[in-house]
MIMI-735658 format. One record per residue: y, z, x of N, C-alpha, C in turn; residue in one letter. Coordinates in steps of 0.02 Angstrom, whole numbers, plus 50000, padded with zeros to 5 digits. Layout:
N
@nyy Y | nzz Z | nxx X | cayy Y | cazz Z | caxx X | cyy Y | czz Z | cxx X | type A
...
END
This chain:
175
@nyy 45957 | nzz 50891 | nxx 50807 | cayy 45908 | cazz 50893 | caxx 50860 | cyy 45868 | czz 50958 | cxx 50855 | type X
@nyy 45804 | nzz 50952 | nxx 50867 | cayy 45762 | cazz 51011 | caxx 50866 | cyy 45764 | czz 51045 | cxx 50934 | type X
@nyy 45743 | nzz 51108 | nxx 50936 | cayy 45740 | cazz 51144 | caxx 50999 | cyy 45692 | czz 51110 | cxx 51047 | type X
@nyy 45637 | nzz 51083 | nxx 51021 | cayy 45588 | cazz 51048 | caxx 51063 | cyy 45619 | czz 50986 | cxx 51095 | type X
@nyy 45657 | nzz 50948 | nxx 51055 | cayy 45689 | cazz 50888 | caxx 51082 | cyy 45738 | czz 50908 | cxx 51137 | type X
@nyy 45779 | nzz 50958 | nxx 51123 | cayy 45830 | cazz 50979 | caxx 51172 | cyy 45798 | czz 51002 | cxx 51236 | type X
@nyy 45744 | nzz 51041 | nxx 51231 | cayy 45709 | cazz 51065 | caxx 51291 | cyy 45681 | czz 51007 | cxx 51332 | type X
@nyy 45650 | nzz 50959 | nxx 51298 | cayy 45622 | cazz 50900 | caxx 51333 | cyy 45678 | czz 50858 | cxx 51363 | type X
@nyy 45731 | nzz 50847 | nxx 51324 | cayy 45786 | cazz 50803 | caxx 51346 | cyy 45823 | czz 50832 | cxx 51407 | type X
@nyy 45827 | nzz 50897 | nxx 51412 | cayy 45862 | cazz 50927 | caxx 51469 | cyy 45830 | czz 50908 | cxx 51536 | type X
@nyy 45764 | nzz 50896 | nxx 51535 | cayy 45728 | cazz 50881 | caxx 51597 | cyy 45729 | czz 50807 | cxx 51616 | type X
@nyy 45751 | nzz 50765 | nxx 51571 | cayy 45745 | cazz 50692 | caxx 51581 | cyy 45790 | czz 50668 | cxx 51638 | type X
@nyy 45760 | nzz 50632 | nxx 51684 | cayy 45795 | cazz 50601 | caxx 51740 | cyy 45790 | czz 50525 | cxx 51739 | type X
@nyy 45746 | nzz 50500 | nxx 51695 | cayy 45735 | cazz 50428 | caxx 51687 | cyy 45720 | czz 50414 | cxx 51614 | type X
@nyy 45755 | nzz 50365 | nxx 51585 | cayy 45740 | cazz 50342 | caxx 51517 | cyy 45721 | czz 50269 | cxx 51522 | type X
@nyy 45663 | nzz 50253 | nxx 51496 | cayy 45637 | cazz 50184 | caxx 51496 | cyy 45640 | czz 50157 | cxx 51425 | type X
@nyy 45669 | nzz 50098 | nxx 51418 | cayy 45676 | cazz 50066 | caxx 51353 | cyy 45634 | czz 50003 | cxx 51349 | type X
@nyy 45600 | nzz 49994 | nxx 51293 | cayy 45571 | cazz 49930 | caxx 51276 | cyy 45631 | czz 49885 | cxx 51257 | type X
@nyy 45620 | nzz 49820 | nxx 51252 | cayy 45675 | cazz 49775 | caxx 51235 | cyy 45670 | czz 49752 | cxx 51162 | type X
@nyy 45620 | nzz 49710 | nxx 51147 | cayy 45615 | cazz 49681 | caxx 51080 | cyy 45599 | czz 49735 | cxx 51029 | type X
@nyy 45644 | nzz 49746 | nxx 50982 | cayy 45636 | cazz 49796 | caxx 50931 | cyy 45669 | czz 49862 | cxx 50948 | type X
@nyy 45693 | nzz 49870 | nxx 51010 | cayy 45727 | cazz 49931 | caxx 51032 | cyy 45799 | czz 49914 | cxx 51053 | type X
@nyy 45806 | nzz 49872 | nxx 51105 | cayy 45873 | cazz 49851 | caxx 51125 | cyy 45896 | czz 49790 | cxx 51085 | type X
@nyy 45849 | nzz 49758 | nxx 51050 | cayy 45865 | cazz 49705 | caxx 51003 | cyy 45834 | czz 49725 | cxx 50936 | type X
@nyy 45849 | nzz 49687 | nxx 50884 | cayy 45820 | cazz 49702 | caxx 50819 | cyy 45749 | czz 49674 | cxx 50812 | type X
@nyy 45723 | nzz 49644 | nxx 50864 | cayy 45656 | cazz 49617 | caxx 50864 | cyy 45653 | czz 49543 | cxx 50847 | type X
@nyy 45708 | nzz 49514 | nxx 50827 | cayy 45709 | cazz 49443 | caxx 50812 | cyy 45704 | czz 49403 | cxx 50878 | type X
@nyy 45666 | nzz 49349 | nxx 50875 | cayy 45661 | cazz 49304 | caxx 50933 | cyy 45689 | czz 49237 | cxx 50912 | type X
@nyy 45744 | nzz 49217 | nxx 50942 | cayy 45775 | cazz 49153 | caxx 50927 | cyy 45753 | czz 49103 | cxx 50981 | type X
@nyy 45724 | nzz 49047 | nxx 50961 | cayy 45701 | cazz 48996 | caxx 51007 | cyy 45732 | czz 48930 | cxx 50988 | type X
@nyy 45756 | nzz 48892 | nxx 51038 | cayy 45781 | cazz 48825 | caxx 51022 | cyy 45724 | czz 48775 | cxx 51027 | type X
@nyy 45739 | nzz 48711 | nxx 51016 | cayy 45687 | cazz 48660 | caxx 51016 | cyy 45653 | czz 48652 | cxx 51084 | type X
@nyy 45686 | nzz 48674 | nxx 51137 | cayy 45657 | cazz 48669 | caxx 51204 | cyy 45621 | czz 48734 | cxx 51224 | type X
@nyy 45618 | nzz 48782 | nxx 51178 | cayy 45583 | cazz 48844 | caxx 51193 | cyy 45625 | czz 48897 | cxx 51227 | type X
@nyy 45690 | nzz 48884 | nxx 51236 | cayy 45734 | cazz 48933 | caxx 51266 | cyy 45745 | czz 48991 | cxx 51218 | type X
@nyy 45743 | nzz 49051 | nxx 51245 | cayy 45751 | cazz 49112 | caxx 51205 | cyy 45824 | czz 49135 | cxx 51203 | type X
@nyy 45841 | nzz 49162 | nxx 51145 | cayy 45906 | cazz 49194 | caxx 51136 | cyy 45894 | czz 49262 | cxx 51104 | type X
@nyy 45929 | nzz 49312 | nxx 51127 | cayy 45923 | cazz 49379 | caxx 51099 | cyy 45993 | czz 49407 | cxx 51088 | type X
@nyy 45999 | nzz 49449 | nxx 51037 | cayy 46063 | cazz 49481 | caxx 51023 | cyy 46058 | czz 49555 | cxx 51044 | type X
@nyy 46101 | nzz 49575 | nxx 51089 | cayy 46104 | cazz 49644 | caxx 51112 | cyy 46166 | czz 49677 | cxx 51081 | type X
@nyy 46162 | nzz 49740 | nxx 51065 | cayy 46218 | cazz 49777 | caxx 51036 | cyy 46262 | czz 49804 | cxx 51092 | type X
@nyy 46326 | nzz 49787 | nxx 51090 | cayy 46372 | cazz 49808 | caxx 51143 | cyy 46380 | czz 49885 | cxx 51145 | type X
@nyy 46375 | nzz 49917 | nxx 51087 | cayy 46380 | cazz 49991 | caxx 51086 | cyy 46320 | czz 50022 | cxx 51121 | type X
@nyy 46261 | nzz 49992 | nxx 51112 | cayy 46203 | cazz 50016 | caxx 51149 | cyy 46215 | czz 50008 | cxx 51224 | type X
@nyy 46245 | nzz 49952 | nxx 51243 | cayy 46260 | cazz 49940 | caxx 51314 | cyy 46305 | czz 49993 | cxx 51344 | type X
@nyy 46356 | nzz 50012 | nxx 51307 | cayy 46401 | cazz 50065 | caxx 51332 | cyy 46363 | czz 50131 | cxx 51337 | type X
@nyy 46319 | nzz 50145 | nxx 51290 | cayy 46279 | cazz 50206 | caxx 51293 | cyy 46235 | czz 50207 | cxx 51356 | type X
@nyy 46205 | nzz 50150 | nxx 51372 | cayy 46164 | cazz 50146 | caxx 51432 | cyy 46205 | czz 50159 | cxx 51495 | type X
@nyy 46265 | nzz 50129 | nxx 51498 | cayy 46310 | cazz 50140 | caxx 51555 | cyy 46330 | czz 50214 | cxx 51560 | type X
@nyy 46348 | nzz 50244 | nxx 51503 | cayy 46367 | cazz 50314 | caxx 51503 | cyy 46310 | czz 50358 | cxx 51528 | type X
@nyy 46249 | nzz 50343 | nxx 51505 | cayy 46191 | cazz 50382 | caxx 51526 | cyy 46181 | czz 50377 | cxx 51602 | type X
@nyy 46186 | nzz 50316 | nxx 51627 | cayy 46178 | cazz 50306 | caxx 51700 | cyy 46234 | czz 50341 | cxx 51738 | type X
@nyy 46294 | nzz 50337 | nxx 51713 | cayy 46351 | cazz 50371 | caxx 51746 | cyy 46343 | czz 50447 | cxx 51746 | type X
@nyy 46304 | nzz 50473 | nxx 51698 | cayy 46292 | cazz 50545 | caxx 51695 | cyy 46238 | czz 50567 | cxx 51744 | type X
@nyy 46206 | nzz 50519 | nxx 51778 | cayy 46156 | cazz 50536 | caxx 51828 | cyy 46084 | czz 50524 | cxx 51807 | type X
@nyy 46073 | nzz 50498 | nxx 51747 | cayy 46006 | cazz 50483 | caxx 51723 | cyy 45992 | czz 50409 | cxx 51737 | type X
@nyy 45935 | nzz 50395 | nxx 51768 | cayy 45916 | cazz 50326 | caxx 51781 | cyy 45893 | czz 50293 | cxx 51716 | type X
@nyy 45903 | nzz 50227 | nxx 51712 | cayy 45881 | cazz 50188 | caxx 51654 | cyy 45836 | czz 50132 | cxx 51679 | type X
@nyy 45780 | nzz 50123 | nxx 51644 | cayy 45733 | cazz 50070 | caxx 51660 | cyy 45716 | czz 50030 | cxx 51599 | type X
@nyy 45689 | nzz 49970 | nxx 51611 | cayy 45668 | cazz 49925 | caxx 51557 | cyy 45595 | czz 49908 | cxx 51570 | type X
@nyy 45556 | nzz 49910 | nxx 51516 | cayy 45485 | cazz 49892 | caxx 51520 | cyy 45468 | czz 49852 | cxx 51457 | type X
@nyy 45458 | nzz 49787 | nxx 51467 | cayy 45446 | cazz 49742 | caxx 51410 | cyy 45387 | czz 49697 | cxx 51422 | type X
@nyy 45351 | nzz 49683 | nxx 51369 | cayy 45293 | cazz 49640 | caxx 51373 | cyy 45310 | czz 49566 | cxx 51379 | type X
@nyy 45369 | nzz 49547 | nxx 51358 | cayy 45390 | cazz 49478 | caxx 51362 | cyy 45432 | czz 49467 | cxx 51425 | type X
@nyy 45437 | nzz 49405 | nxx 51446 | cayy 45479 | cazz 49387 | caxx 51503 | cyy 45536 | czz 49343 | cxx 51478 | type X
@nyy 45597 | nzz 49359 | nxx 51497 | cayy 45654 | cazz 49322 | caxx 51473 | cyy 45711 | czz 49325 | cxx 51524 | type X
@nyy 45740 | nzz 49267 | nxx 51538 | cayy 45799 | cazz 49264 | caxx 51580 | cyy 45858 | czz 49299 | cxx 51548 | type X
@nyy 45860 | nzz 49299 | nxx 51482 | cayy 45914 | cazz 49332 | caxx 51446 | cyy 45913 | czz 49408 | cxx 51461 | type X
@nyy 45854 | nzz 49437 | nxx 51462 | cayy 45847 | cazz 49508 | caxx 51478 | cyy 45869 | czz 49521 | cxx 51549 | type X
@nyy 45847 | nzz 49480 | nxx 51595 | cayy 45867 | cazz 49487 | caxx 51665 | cyy 45943 | czz 49485 | cxx 51672 | type X
@nyy 45973 | nzz 49437 | nxx 51638 | cayy 46046 | cazz 49430 | caxx 51642 | cyy 46082 | czz 49491 | cxx 51613 | type X
@nyy 46060 | nzz 49514 | nxx 51554 | cayy 46093 | cazz 49571 | caxx 51522 | cyy 46086 | czz 49635 | cxx 51563 | type X
@nyy 46027 | nzz 49646 | nxx 51591 | cayy 46016 | cazz 49706 | caxx 51631 | cyy 46057 | czz 49705 | cxx 51695 | type X
@nyy 46064 | nzz 49646 | nxx 51724 | cayy 46106 | cazz 49639 | caxx 51783 | cyy 46179 | czz 49655 | cxx 51766 | type X
@nyy 46202 | nzz 49631 | nxx 51708 | cayy 46270 | cazz 49646 | caxx 51684 | cyy 46282 | czz 49721 | cxx 51677 | type X
@nyy 46230 | nzz 49756 | nxx 51654 | cayy 46236 | cazz 49828 | caxx 51643 | cyy 46223 | czz 49870 | cxx 51706 | type X
@nyy 46199 | nzz 49837 | nxx 51759 | cayy 46184 | cazz 49873 | caxx 51821 | cyy 46117 | czz 49909 | cxx 51820 | type X
@nyy 46072 | nzz 49886 | nxx 51777 | cayy 46005 | cazz 49916 | caxx 51773 | cyy 45960 | czz 49878 | cxx 51821 | type X
@nyy 45936 | nzz 49913 | nxx 51872 | cayy 45895 | cazz 49881 | caxx 51923 | cyy 45820 | czz 49891 | cxx 51912 | type X
@nyy 45801 | nzz 49941 | nxx 51874 | cayy 45730 | cazz 49955 | caxx 51860 | cyy 45708 | czz 49914 | cxx 51800 | type X
@nyy 45686 | nzz 49853 | nxx 51812 | cayy 45668 | cazz 49807 | caxx 51759 | cyy 45598 | czz 49778 | cxx 51772 | type X
@nyy 45554 | nzz 49789 | nxx 51723 | cayy 45487 | cazz 49760 | caxx 51727 | cyy 45477 | czz 49719 | cxx 51664 | type X
@nyy 45463 | nzz 49654 | nxx 51673 | cayy 45453 | cazz 49609 | caxx 51617 | cyy 45385 | czz 49577 | cxx 51621 | type X
@nyy 45361 | nzz 49553 | nxx 51562 | cayy 45299 | cazz 49515 | caxx 51560 | cyy 45236 | czz 49556 | cxx 51572 | type X
@nyy 45239 | nzz 49620 | nxx 51555 | cayy 45181 | cazz 49664 | caxx 51567 | cyy 45155 | czz 49692 | cxx 51501 | type X
@nyy 45100 | nzz 49664 | nxx 51477 | cayy 45071 | cazz 49689 | caxx 51414 | cyy 45039 | czz 49757 | cxx 51423 | type X
@nyy 45012 | nzz 49770 | nxx 51483 | cayy 44983 | cazz 49836 | caxx 51497 | cyy 45039 | czz 49881 | cxx 51523 | type X
@nyy 45074 | nzz 49910 | nxx 51477 | cayy 45134 | cazz 49948 | caxx 51495 | cyy 45117 | czz 50013 | cxx 51532 | type X
@nyy 45058 | nzz 50040 | nxx 51522 | cayy 45041 | cazz 50102 | caxx 51556 | cyy 45035 | czz 50091 | cxx 51631 | type X
@nyy 45005 | nzz 50036 | nxx 51652 | cayy 45001 | cazz 50020 | caxx 51723 | cyy 45071 | czz 50007 | cxx 51751 | type X
@nyy 45111 | nzz 49970 | nxx 51713 | cayy 45179 | cazz 49955 | caxx 51735 | cyy 45221 | czz 50019 | cxx 51740 | type X
@nyy 45208 | nzz 50067 | nxx 51697 | cayy 45244 | cazz 50131 | caxx 51699 | cyy 45237 | czz 50164 | cxx 51767 | type X
@nyy 45177 | nzz 50165 | nxx 51794 | cayy 45165 | cazz 50198 | caxx 51858 | cyy 45208 | czz 50167 | cxx 51913 | type X
@nyy 45215 | nzz 50101 | nxx 51913 | cayy 45257 | cazz 50068 | caxx 51962 | cyy 45331 | czz 50086 | cxx 51953 | type X
@nyy 45353 | nzz 50089 | nxx 51891 | cayy 45423 | cazz 50108 | caxx 51877 | cyy 45437 | czz 50179 | cxx 51900 | type X
@nyy 45390 | nzz 50224 | nxx 51885 | cayy 45400 | cazz 50294 | caxx 51905 | cyy 45405 | czz 50299 | cxx 51982 | type X
@nyy 45361 | nzz 50263 | nxx 52016 | cayy 45362 | cazz 50265 | caxx 52090 | cyy 45427 | czz 50236 | cxx 52116 | type X
@nyy 45449 | nzz 50181 | nxx 52087 | cayy 45512 | cazz 50150 | caxx 52110 | cyy 45572 | czz 50196 | cxx 52098 | type X
@nyy 45571 | nzz 50232 | nxx 52042 | cayy 45626 | cazz 50276 | caxx 52025 | cyy 45621 | czz 50343 | cxx 52061 | type X
@nyy 45562 | nzz 50359 | nxx 52087 | cayy 45552 | cazz 50424 | caxx 52119 | cyy 45552 | czz 50481 | cxx 52070 | type X
@nyy 45526 | nzz 50468 | nxx 52010 | cayy 45526 | cazz 50517 | caxx 51956 | cyy 45456 | czz 50526 | cxx 51929 | type X
@nyy 45441 | nzz 50586 | nxx 51907 | cayy 45376 | cazz 50602 | caxx 51877 | cyy 45378 | czz 50588 | cxx 51802 | type X
@nyy 45321 | nzz 50574 | nxx 51772 | cayy 45317 | cazz 50563 | caxx 51700 | cyy 45343 | czz 50623 | cxx 51661 | type X
@nyy 45337 | nzz 50682 | nxx 51689 | cayy 45361 | cazz 50743 | caxx 51657 | cyy 45436 | czz 50748 | cxx 51653 | type X
@nyy 45471 | nzz 50703 | nxx 51687 | cayy 45545 | cazz 50701 | caxx 51685 | cyy 45570 | czz 50635 | cxx 51657 | type X
@nyy 45526 | nzz 50603 | nxx 51617 | cayy 45541 | cazz 50536 | caxx 51592 | cyy 45538 | czz 50533 | cxx 51516 | type X
@nyy 45582 | nzz 50492 | nxx 51487 | cayy 45581 | cazz 50477 | caxx 51416 | cyy 45566 | czz 50403 | cxx 51408 | type X
@nyy 45535 | nzz 50385 | nxx 51352 | cayy 45521 | cazz 50315 | caxx 51337 | cyy 45541 | czz 50302 | cxx 51265 | type X
@nyy 45573 | nzz 50245 | nxx 51253 | cayy 45594 | cazz 50226 | caxx 51186 | cyy 45558 | czz 50162 | cxx 51166 | type X
@nyy 45518 | nzz 50166 | nxx 51113 | cayy 45478 | cazz 50109 | caxx 51091 | cyy 45480 | czz 50099 | cxx 51016 | type X
@nyy 45445 | nzz 50046 | nxx 50995 | cayy 45445 | cazz 50030 | caxx 50924 | cyy 45378 | czz 50005 | cxx 50897 | type X
@nyy 45331 | nzz 49987 | nxx 50941 | cayy 45269 | cazz 49957 | caxx 50916 | cyy 45208 | czz 49984 | cxx 50951 | type X
@nyy 45150 | nzz 49964 | nxx 50928 | cayy 45087 | cazz 49993 | caxx 50951 | cyy 45077 | czz 49986 | cxx 51026 | type X
@nyy 45100 | nzz 49932 | nxx 51056 | cayy 45093 | cazz 49921 | caxx 51128 | cyy 45129 | czz 49976 | cxx 51168 | type X
@nyy 45176 | nzz 50011 | nxx 51137 | cayy 45214 | cazz 50063 | caxx 51171 | cyy 45178 | czz 50131 | cxx 51171 | type X
@nyy 45128 | nzz 50140 | nxx 51129 | cayy 45096 | cazz 50205 | caxx 51122 | cyy 45067 | czz 50234 | cxx 51187 | type X
@nyy 45032 | nzz 50195 | nxx 51228 | cayy 45005 | cazz 50225 | caxx 51290 | cyy 45059 | czz 50256 | cxx 51334 | type X
@nyy 45117 | nzz 50223 | nxx 51339 | cayy 45171 | cazz 50250 | caxx 51380 | cyy 45201 | czz 50311 | cxx 51346 | type X
@nyy 45211 | nzz 50307 | nxx 51281 | cayy 45240 | cazz 50363 | caxx 51244 | cyy 45198 | czz 50426 | cxx 51250 | type X
@nyy 45133 | nzz 50417 | nxx 51254 | cayy 45088 | cazz 50475 | caxx 51259 | cyy 45087 | czz 50504 | cxx 51329 | type X
@nyy 45113 | nzz 50468 | nxx 51378 | cayy 45111 | cazz 50489 | caxx 51448 | cyy 45175 | czz 50526 | cxx 51469 | type X
@nyy 45231 | nzz 50509 | nxx 51439 | cayy 45296 | cazz 50537 | caxx 51461 | cyy 45312 | czz 50603 | cxx 51425 | type X
@nyy 45363 | nzz 50637 | nxx 51451 | cayy 45382 | cazz 50702 | caxx 51423 | cyy 45418 | czz 50696 | cxx 51357 | type X
@nyy 45456 | nzz 50642 | nxx 51347 | cayy 45494 | cazz 50634 | caxx 51286 | cyy 45483 | czz 50564 | cxx 51258 | type X
@nyy 45446 | nzz 50560 | nxx 51203 | cayy 45431 | cazz 50496 | caxx 51171 | cyy 45478 | czz 50487 | cxx 51111 | type X
@nyy 45514 | nzz 50431 | nxx 51110 | cayy 45562 | cazz 50417 | caxx 51057 | cyy 45542 | czz 50352 | cxx 51023 | type X
@nyy 45545 | nzz 50352 | nxx 50956 | cayy 45535 | cazz 50292 | caxx 50916 | cyy 45599 | czz 50275 | cxx 50881 | type X
@nyy 45615 | nzz 50211 | nxx 50875 | cayy 45673 | cazz 50191 | caxx 50836 | cyy 45656 | czz 50196 | cxx 50762 | type X
@nyy 45707 | nzz 50200 | nxx 50720 | cayy 45698 | cazz 50213 | caxx 50649 | cyy 45652 | czz 50163 | cxx 50615 | type X
@nyy 45654 | nzz 50100 | nxx 50636 | cayy 45613 | cazz 50049 | caxx 50604 | cyy 45550 | czz 50033 | cxx 50643 | type X
@nyy 45527 | nzz 50080 | nxx 50683 | cayy 45465 | cazz 50071 | caxx 50722 | cyy 45404 | czz 50072 | cxx 50675 | type X
@nyy 45349 | nzz 50049 | nxx 50700 | cayy 45285 | cazz 50051 | caxx 50664 | cyy 45272 | czz 50124 | cxx 50644 | type X
@nyy 45245 | nzz 50136 | nxx 50585 | cayy 45234 | cazz 50205 | caxx 50562 | cyy 45194 | czz 50249 | cxx 50611 | type X
@nyy 45143 | nzz 50221 | nxx 50643 | cayy 45104 | cazz 50260 | caxx 50690 | cyy 45145 | czz 50279 | cxx 50752 | type X
@nyy 45189 | nzz 50235 | nxx 50772 | cayy 45233 | cazz 50249 | caxx 50829 | cyy 45281 | czz 50306 | cxx 50810 | type X
@nyy 45310 | nzz 50303 | nxx 50751 | cayy 45354 | cazz 50357 | caxx 50728 | cyy 45316 | czz 50423 | cxx 50724 | type X
@nyy 45254 | nzz 50420 | nxx 50702 | cayy 45213 | cazz 50481 | caxx 50696 | cyy 45199 | czz 50512 | cxx 50764 | type X
@nyy 45191 | nzz 50472 | nxx 50816 | cayy 45174 | cazz 50497 | caxx 50883 | cyy 45236 | czz 50519 | cxx 50923 | type X
@nyy 45295 | nzz 50503 | nxx 50899 | cayy 45357 | cazz 50517 | caxx 50936 | cyy 45378 | czz 50590 | cxx 50931 | type X
@nyy 45411 | nzz 50614 | nxx 50983 | cayy 45443 | cazz 50680 | caxx 50981 | cyy 45508 | czz 50676 | cxx 50941 | type X
@nyy 45538 | nzz 50616 | nxx 50940 | cayy 45602 | cazz 50607 | caxx 50906 | cyy 45604 | czz 50536 | cxx 50877 | type X
@nyy 45629 | nzz 50529 | nxx 50816 | cayy 45639 | cazz 50464 | caxx 50785 | cyy 45714 | czz 50456 | cxx 50772 | type X
@nyy 45742 | nzz 50401 | nxx 50796 | cayy 45813 | cazz 50390 | caxx 50788 | cyy 45832 | czz 50379 | cxx 50715 | type X
@nyy 45895 | nzz 50391 | nxx 50700 | cayy 45921 | cazz 50375 | caxx 50634 | cyy 45937 | czz 50300 | cxx 50629 | type X
@nyy 45955 | nzz 50270 | nxx 50686 | cayy 45974 | cazz 50200 | caxx 50688 | cyy 45915 | czz 50156 | cxx 50705 | type X
@nyy 45913 | nzz 50095 | nxx 50677 | cayy 45858 | cazz 50048 | caxx 50694 | cyy 45868 | czz 50016 | cxx 50762 | type X
@nyy 45816 | nzz 49985 | nxx 50786 | cayy 45819 | cazz 49950 | caxx 50850 | cyy 45870 | czz 49894 | cxx 50849 | type X
@nyy 45908 | nzz 49889 | nxx 50903 | cayy 45959 | cazz 49837 | caxx 50910 | cyy 46022 | czz 49850 | cxx 50870 | type X
@nyy 46024 | nzz 49907 | nxx 50837 | cayy 46081 | cazz 49924 | caxx 50793 | cyy 46106 | czz 49995 | cxx 50806 | type X
@nyy 46104 | nzz 50016 | nxx 50869 | cayy 46131 | cazz 50082 | caxx 50885 | cyy 46079 | czz 50134 | cxx 50905 | type X
@nyy 46016 | nzz 50117 | nxx 50901 | cayy 45963 | cazz 50166 | caxx 50919 | cyy 45968 | czz 50187 | cxx 50992 | type X
@nyy 45980 | nzz 50139 | nxx 51037 | cayy 45984 | cazz 50156 | caxx 51108 | cyy 46044 | czz 50201 | cxx 51122 | type X
@nyy 46100 | nzz 50186 | nxx 51090 | cayy 46160 | cazz 50228 | caxx 51099 | cyy 46146 | czz 50299 | cxx 51074 | type X
@nyy 46111 | nzz 50305 | nxx 51017 | cayy 46094 | cazz 50370 | caxx 50990 | cyy 46050 | czz 50409 | cxx 51040 | type X
@nyy 46002 | nzz 50376 | nxx 51069 | cayy 45958 | cazz 50409 | caxx 51118 | cyy 45999 | czz 50432 | cxx 51178 | type X
@nyy 46041 | nzz 50388 | nxx 51205 | cayy 46081 | cazz 50404 | caxx 51263 | cyy 46126 | czz 50465 | cxx 51250 | type X
@nyy 46161 | nzz 50463 | nxx 51194 | cayy 46207 | cazz 50518 | caxx 51179 | cyy 46170 | czz 50582 | cxx 51164 | type X
@nyy 46112 | nzz 50578 | nxx 51133 | cayy 46072 | cazz 50638 | caxx 51118 | cyy 46048 | czz 50672 | cxx 51182 | type X
@nyy 46026 | nzz 50632 | nxx 51230 | cayy 46003 | cazz 50659 | caxx 51294 | cyy 46063 | czz 50689 | cxx 51332 | type X
@nyy 46119 | nzz 50654 | nxx 51331 | cayy 46179 | cazz 50680 | caxx 51365 | cyy 46202 | czz 50744 | cxx 51332 | type X
@nyy 46199 | nzz 50748 | nxx 51267 | cayy 46218 | cazz 50810 | caxx 51232 | cyy 46173 | czz 50867 | cxx 51254 | type X
@nyy 46108 | nzz 50855 | nxx 51258 | cayy 46060 | cazz 50907 | caxx 51279 | cyy 46074 | czz 50929 | cxx 51350 | type X
@nyy 46097 | nzz 50882 | nxx 51392 | cayy 46109 | cazz 50897 | caxx 51463 | cyy 46180 | czz 50921 | cxx 51476 | type X
@nyy 46221 | nzz 50923 | nxx 51424 | cayy 46289 | cazz 50948 | caxx 51432 | cyy 46337 | czz 50900 | cxx 51465 | type X
@nyy 46322 | nzz 50835 | nxx 51463 | cayy 46365 | cazz 50786 | caxx 51496 | cyy 46403 | czz 50741 | cxx 51448 | type X
@nyy 46388 | nzz 50744 | nxx 51384 | cayy 46418 | cazz 50699 | caxx 51335 | cyy 46493 | czz 50710 | cxx 51328 | type X
@nyy 46514 | nzz 50772 | nxx 51322 | cayy 46585 | cazz 50786 | caxx 51310 | cyy 46629 | czz 50759 | cxx 51366 | type X
@nyy 46608 | nzz 50768 | nxx 51428 | cayy 46646 | cazz 50742 | caxx 51485 | cyy 46649 | czz 50666 | cxx 51484 | type X
@nyy 46595 | nzz 50635 | nxx 51465 | cayy 46594 | cazz 50562 | caxx 51462 | cyy 46642 | czz 50536 | cxx 51409 | type X
@nyy 46642 | nzz 50568 | nxx 51352 | cayy 46686 | cazz 50548 | caxx 51297 | cyy 46759 | czz 50562 | cxx 51315 | type X
@nyy 46770 | nzz 50620 | nxx 51347 | cayy 46839 | cazz 50639 | caxx 51367 | cyy 46871 | czz 50587 | cxx 51413 | type X
@nyy 46831 | nzz 50554 | nxx 51453 | cayy 46858 | cazz 50504 | caxx 51499 | cyy 46891 | czz 50447 | cxx 51461 | type X
@nyy 46869 | nzz 50433 | nxx 51400 | cayy 46898 | cazz 50380 | caxx 51360 | cyy 46961 | czz 50403 | cxx 51321 | type X
@nyy 46973 | nzz 50468 | nxx 51321 | cayy 47029 | cazz 50495 | caxx 51283 | cyy 47090 | czz 50508 | cxx 51326 | type X
@nyy 47087 | nzz 50493 | nxx 51389 | cayy 47143 | cazz 50506 | caxx 51434 | cyy 47197 | czz 50454 | cxx 51428 | type X
END
């Protein structure tokens, strides 16, 4: 982690994640009736829970609408969920207001061009390893792990490390 990342991460009170390509690998599985299926990484899910338990809010902002996403976020206890919004910058303002957090205390994790307006607005912009090259170029931090394969967990643990909460969270599993 760079000093710049650590400084930005210490201030974060809200982390917003895109879904397709960030919490999933970007694959869209559709059956003959048009029903969607998505694969979420359980390790990413634990990272999201640990981050929330450390006092950082977690939100979801995705351009697609899916009952699968609604179900998974409910399972994880994530209540800040905005789906079906292609204009993510407008949706960001609503999420910030709902969370009671300023953009200067917010991180966003994205992977594609539609994420750039939000990434440019928040204090900490993160791109997953397999993000579009321009998105990686604009990010303050690029994960080592690809989307849907541990990138979210990496972000969660990196922010917790910067905030000094990671060791206590891990210690709870060692008792």
